[in-house]
C-alpha positions, 0 to 999 in steps of 0.5 A: 500499499502506497502512502498516497492510498494508505492516506486516502483510505485513512481520511476516507475512514475518518468519522468527521469527514464521513459525517460531513459527506453524508450530509452533502457538504464540501468542507468550506460549505460546513464550516459556513453552515454550522459556524465550525472554523474551517481550521478546526474542520480540517485539524480534526479530518486530518486526524491532528487532534486527539480529541474532537473540538467542541465545535465540531460536537456542536456542529455534529448536533446541529446537523442531527448527528450524536455528538457522543456516538461521533467522538467515540468514533472519532476516538477509535479511528484516531488510535487506528490512524496513529498505529498505522502511522507508528507501524510504517515509520517503524519500517522506514527507520528498519529500512534506513538503518540498512546498509545500502546494499541491502536495502530494498529497491523503492517501489516504482524505482529500477535497480541500477545495473552493475 
């Protein structure tokens, strides 16, 4: 799985993003309609907050969602996200600590002919 796919899959699974899309909003439109600051929404959708800010919970309630259920789903998603990134980082560190001669070729790149 490439980083691009990995990120796309994790972002698509984000409960805040799913809620917004379920109600048919683009991110900026959702922020305007609910009064939730755009940067707050963006941070939550990118997993940069460990718990949901009050503005997101208020926005969820405004569109008829259960804020407590959303917060629980987000907390579970955030744990999966952090675990996936930690796993990816540990693979990168192991790869980077290998001598160049033992490193596998990067995906999509051809090894140099000797």
